[in-house]
C-alpha positions in Angstrom: 102.1 21.5 33.0 102.2 23.4 36.8 102.6 26.9 38.0 104.6 27.0 41.0 105.3 30.9 42.8 108.0 30.8 45.4 107.9 34.6 46.1 107.2 37.7 44.8 103.3 37.0 44.5 101.0 39.3 46.3 104.2 41.1 47.4 107.1 43.1 46.8 110.6 41.6 46.8 111.9 38.2 47.0 110.8 37.1 43.3 110.9 33.4 42.6 108.7 31.6 40.1 109.0 27.8 39.1 107.1 26.6 36.0 107.2 22.7 36.0 106.2 20.4 32.9 107.3 17.1 32.3 108.5 16.8 35.4 111.2 19.2 35.0 111.3 22.8 36.3 112.5 26.0 34.8 113.0 29.1 37.6 112.9 32.3 36.8 114.3 35.0 39.0 115.6 34.3 42.8 115.2 37.3 44.6 115.5 38.5 48.0 113.7 41.3 50.1 114.3 43.3 52.9 112.4 42.7 56.2 110.2 45.2 57.7 110.9 46.6 61.0 109.4 44.3 62.5 111.5 41.4 62.0 114.4 42.0 64.4 117.5 40.9 63.8 116.7 39.4 60.3 119.0 40.9 57.8 117.3 39.6 54.2 114.1 37.1 53.3 114.7 34.5 50.6 111.9 32.6 49.1 111.1 28.9 50.8 112.6 27.1 47.8 112.5 23.6 49.8 109.8 22.4 46.4 113.0 22.9 44.4 115.6 22.2 46.5 113.8 18.3 46.9 114.4 18.5 43.4 117.8 19.8 42.0 118.2 17.2 39.5 114.7 18.1 37.9 116.1 21.5 37.1 117.1 22.3 33.7 117.7 26.4 34.0 117.3 29.3 36.0 116.6 32.9 33.8 117.5 36.0 35.6 115.2 39.0 34.2 117.8 41.6 35.1 119.9 42.3 38.4 117.9 44.2 40.9 118.4 42.3 44.7 114.8 41.5 44.6 115.1 39.2 41.3 118.7 37.5 41.9 119.8 38.3 45.9 118.9 34.8 46.8 120.8 33.3 44.7 124.2 32.5 46.6 122.5 31.3 49.6 120.0 28.7 47.7 123.8 27.8 45.8 124.8 27.0 49.1 122.0 24.7 49.4 122.6 23.0 46.1 121.1 25.0 43.6 123.6 25.2 40.7 121.8 24.7 37.2 122.9 26.8 34.4 121.8 30.3 34.8 121.1 32.8 31.9 121.1 36.4 32.3 122.0 39.5 30.4 125.9 41.0 30.4 125.1 43.2 33.5 123.0 41.0 35.3 125.6 38.7 35.0 128.2 40.7 35.7 126.6 41.9 39.3 126.3 38.5 39.9 129.3 37.3 39.1 130.5 40.0 41.7 128.0 38.8 44.1 128.7 35.4 43.8 133.0 35.7 44.6 132.3 37.7 47.8 130.5 34.4 49.0 133.5 32.8 47.4 130.6 30.8 44.8 131.7 31.9 41.1 133.6 28.3 41.0 130.4 26.6 41.4 128.1 28.6 38.8 127.2 27.8 35.6 126.9 31.4 33.7 125.4 32.0 30.7 125.6 35.2 28.7 122.2 36.0 26.9 120.2 38.9 24.8 117.2 39.2 24.0 116.9 38.3 20.5 118.3 34.9 21.8 116.1 31.6 21.6 116.5 28.7 24.6 115.5 24.4 24.8 115.6 24.3 28.1 114.1 20.0 28.7 110.1 20.9 28.1 110.4 24.3 27.5 111.5 26.6 24.7 112.8 30.1 26.6 112.5 33.2 24.3 113.6 37.2 25.8 111.7 40.2 24.6 113.5 43.7 26.2 112.0 45.8 28.4 112.3 49.2 29.7 113.2 49.3 33.4 116.0 51.1 35.7 118.3 48.4 34.9 119.8 48.2 31.5 119.0 45.4 29.5 116.3 44.3 31.4 114.0 41.4 30.0 111.4 39.7 30.0 110.6 35.9 29.0 108.4 34.3 27.0 108.3 30.0 27.4 106.7 27.4 25.4 105.9 24.6 27.0 103.8 21.5 26.0 100.6 23.2 27.0 101.3 26.4 25.7 103.1 30.0 25.7 103.5 31.5 29.1 104.5 34.9 28.9 106.5 36.4 32.6 106.8 40.4 31.9 109.3 40.8 35.3 110.0 44.1 35.9 109.1 47.2 32.9 107.1 50.4 32.1 105.9 51.1 28.4 108.0 54.2 28.2 108.4 55.7 24.9 111.4 58.2 25.4 113.6 55.5 27.4 117.1 57.0 28.2 118.3 54.3 26.5 116.4 54.6 23.4 115.3 51.1 23.7 111.8 51.0 24.6 109.8 47.6 25.4 109.7 45.4 22.5 105.7 45.5 22.5 106.3 43.7 18.4 107.3 40.8 20.2 104.5 40.9 22.6 101.8 41.6 20.0 103.3 38.9 17.7 103.0 36.0 20.3 99.7 37.2 21.6 98.2 36.9 18.0 100.0 33.2 18.0 97.9 32.6 21.8 98.7 33.0 25.0 98.0 30.1 27.7 98.8 32.8 30.5 100.2 36.3 30.7 102.4 36.8 34.4 102.6 40.8 34.6 103.9 43.0 36.7 101.5 45.0 38.5 103.7 47.7 40.7 101.4 50.8 41.2 98.6 49.2 38.8 96.5 50.5 41.7 97.7 54.2 40.8 95.9 56.9 38.5 97.3 57.8 35.5 100.5 56.7 34.0 104.2 56.5 35.0 106.4 59.3 33.9 109.2 58.8 31.3 112.8 58.3 32.7 113.7 61.6 30.7 111.4 63.1 33.7 113.5 62.1 36.0 116.6 63.3 34.7 115.0 66.7 34.3 114.2 66.7 37.7 117.9 65.6 39.0 119.0 68.2 36.8 116.8 70.8 38.3 118.3 70.1 41.7 121.5 69.9 40.7 121.1 73.0 38.8 120.1 74.6 41.6 122.5 73.1 44.4 125.3 75.8 46.1 127.1 73.0 47.8 127.2 69.3 47.7 124.4 67.3 46.1 123.7 63.5 47.3 121.6 61.3 45.8 120.4 57.7 47.5 119.2 55.4 44.9 119.3 51.5 44.9 122.5 50.4 44.0 121.4 47.9 41.1 120.0 50.8 39.9 122.4 51.3 37.1 120.3 53.6 34.9 119.8 56.1 37.7 123.7 56.1 38.5 123.9 56.8 34.6 121.8 59.8 34.5 123.4 61.6 37.5 126.4 61.0 35.9 125.3 62.4 32.3 123.7 65.7 34.5 126.5 66.0 36.8 128.7 66.5 33.9 126.5 68.8 32.0 126.8 71.2 35.4 130.7 71.0 35.5 130.4 68.7 38.8 132.1 65.1 39.1 130.5 61.9 41.1 131.7 60.0 43.8 129.6 56.7 45.1 129.7 55.1 48.4 128.4 52.3 50.0 130.0 48.8 49.4 127.4 47.4 47.1 127.3 50.5 44.9 130.7 50.7 44.6 131.2 47.0 43.4 127.6 47.5 40.9 130.0 50.9 39.1 132.7 49.3 38.8 131.3 46.1 36.7 129.0 48.4 35.2 131.7 50.2 33.5 134.3 47.5 33.1 131.5 46.2 31.0 131.1 49.8 29.1 127.4 50.6 30.7 129.0 53.7 32.1 131.3 55.4 30.3 133.5 57.0 32.4 137.1 55.3 34.2 137.4 54.5 37.7 139.9 56.9 37.9 136.9 59.9 37.1 135.1 58.9 39.8 135.6 61.1 43.2 137.5 59.1 45.9 136.4 59.5 49.3 138.7 62.3 50.4 137.7 64.0 47.1 134.0 64.0 48.2 135.1 65.7 51.1 138.0 68.4 50.1 136.9 69.5 46.4 134.8 72.8 45.9 131.2 71.7 46.9 129.9 73.2 44.0 131.7 70.5 42.6 130.6 66.9 44.0 128.3 64.9 43.3 127.7 61.7 46.0 125.5 58.9 44.6 124.7 56.6 47.9 123.1 53.5 49.0 120.6 54.2 51.6 117.6 54.7 49.6 115.1 52.5 51.8 116.7 53.8 55.3 118.5 50.1 55.4 120.2 50.6 58.6 123.7 50.1 57.2 123.8 52.1 54.3 125.6 55.2 53.9 122.7 57.4 53.8 121.6 55.8 56.9 125.1 56.0 58.2 125.5 59.7 57.4 122.0 60.6 58.8 123.9 59.6 61.7 126.8 61.2 61.7 128.5 57.7 61.8 129.9 57.4 58.3 133.4 57.0 58.3 134.4 59.1 55.3 131.1 61.5 54.8 130.3 63.8 57.0 126.7 65.6 56.1 126.9 69.3 56.5 125.3 72.7 56.1 124.8 73.6 52.5 124.7 69.9 51.4 121.1 69.0 49.2 119.9 65.4 49.8 117.9 63.8 47.0 115.7 60.2 47.7 115.8 59.1 44.4 113.6 56.3 45.3 110.2 56.4 46.4 109.6 53.4 49.8 108.6 49.9 49.0 106.0 49.2 51.1 107.0 47.5 53.7 109.9 49.9 54.1 108.2 53.4 55.3 109.3 53.5 59.0 113.1 52.6 57.9 112.3 55.4 55.0 110.9 58.2 57.2 113.7 57.3 60.1 116.1 58.2 57.4 114.0 61.4 56.6 113.9 62.5 60.0 117.1 62.7 60.7 118.3 64.4 58.0 116.1 67.3 59.8 117.9 67.0 62.6 
């Protein structure tokens, strides 16, 4: 068996792992990475997938662990190069991917299949099982792959949160069982492993949001990743408790929220969302806006607002801005530039 990391190893972003056995390839995630500030003229960075593109007939399947951009964002680009193998994902991940592929006019070329954490797949020499993981994206999964050489565990992004918002903790019982049976290789997420202490529960994040929204007199504008449906759901729950309505801005955020509503991951209707005009005209104490731009991405909604260039929303005195995500390593300059603009 051969393990071929094409991205995401020793870096944040463009996650793409290939397992090879008996001449067949199994791909886990196909993500992108946003460029650092010194990559002038570059919009996104994708894995160098030549190893796969030269052997497309050997690819037995693509497993997508969740719907964040650093795990699914490169798939449209590689599909344009011919990577159209059967692709397996949970319901929301598939929904976001379908929306993305529709934009690229590639949906008709995709072979998409919905899985749950209880499913078991036989793909060539690989037997694939799943376990639910706690993450900011609902229905995230880790992967167990039985190969002729032994079992490989790929955790993807996870945390051991005993009190997750969806009341679905990481399925450590499956990990325990597989560990007792024997594991050849564990490939584990190690983000922030150098930090002491433990990662706070998502319930603590909701308490922080509750305090910020509760203390605000005017509008509250919260930035997060467009694919962080879990955070959007938290904001909506807190806003409802404080008698506020929520609007979203940023093309990818709007598309993802609509998909999440359609699939039942957000318990509102599209008509419940504030329109751009309502975000500007309703009494400020009744408004919460969720925007893209938590990493200071140059064309995102928050960056445009911070520079006074957003076509529909103008920041004004009395607004409270909450940056609901820490900068990813490499994005610090973009992030800090946005903060500087907000203070001007």
